[in-house]
N, C-alpha and C positions, 0 to 999 in steps of 0.2 A: 519894837521887834517884829522882824518879818518872818515869815515861815523858814526862808533860807536860813537865816540868823539862829532860829532855833533849832537847826537841822545839827549843826555841828555839836552843840553840846550834847545833845542826842547820841550821836554815832560814838563820840567819845566814851560816854558813859556806857553806851552798850559794849563798847568792845572791855572796857576796866571789868566792869560788873560779870561778862562772861568769862574773862579771865580768873577773875577771884572766885567765882563759883567753881571752876575747874580745880583751883587750890584747895577750896573748902572741901570739896568732896575728895580728895586726896588725904586733907586732916580729917575727915571723919572716918575713912578708912582706917586710919593710922589709931584714931583714937578707940574705936569700938572693935577695929580686928586685931591690934597688937596692943592696945592698953597705953598707946602713946598718947596723952593728955594736952600735952603744951601747945603743939602747933594750932589745934583747933579753938584752943580759949584766947588766940591771938589772933587768928584768922576771922574767927566768926562776928565780931562786933565790927571790924573792918568792913565786910561783906555786907553787912546789916545796913551800915550808914551808906555805904555806896548804892546800895540798891534803893535806900530811900530817895538818894538824889536822882538817880536812874528814875523812879517812879515820877518825880517832880518835872524832870526833862521830858520824859515822854507825854505828860498831862499838857505840859506848856505846846509842846510840839503840835498835840493833837487837838488841841483849843484853836490854835491859830489856824492850823490846816483844815479846820470845821470838819473832823472826822467824826463818825458815830460813836457812842458810847462803847458800844461792842467791840470796834475795832482798837480804840483806845486800851481796853480792858485786857484784849489779847496781848496787843505789846506789851503792856505792863507785866502781865504774867509771863513772856518769853524770858524774862530774867529769872525765874524760878527752875528753868530746865538746864540742866548744861547743854552746851554748843546753840540752843534754840534762840539765844538773843544775837548771836553771830548772822544767823540765816534771817530773824525779824529785821536787822540794822541793813541788810543789803535792801530787801523788801520795801523798808520805808524809806530808803534814799531814793530809790527807783521811784517810786508813787511820788514823793515830793518834786523831785526833778521833772517828772512828766506833767504834773500838774503845775509846774511853774512854766515849764517849755508851753504848754497850750495856754497858760494864762498872758504868756507875752505875745504869743501868735495872734490871741484875738484882740489883743489893744493896738 
């Protein structure tokens, strides 16, 4: 599996985790602001499972791209802040595409 092939699962999971985190944020407001507990009981475990998949995808991509541990950790933590996973998905995609273009230009 190459860096480019590891990018697609990361991108998909970054979007899915970002959307689920936004949904979870609304559910938490409903739970603690309005006393409606049902949605958060369903969404929380789903988001947790998807976030674990996101961590695996980010680690896989980072190891294949030979990023520093600090950068990999930053990408992994981006899934914990609402909307930040969308920003990092774009930055990571640009970085991988730039590195791939540079590698093919020198080869």
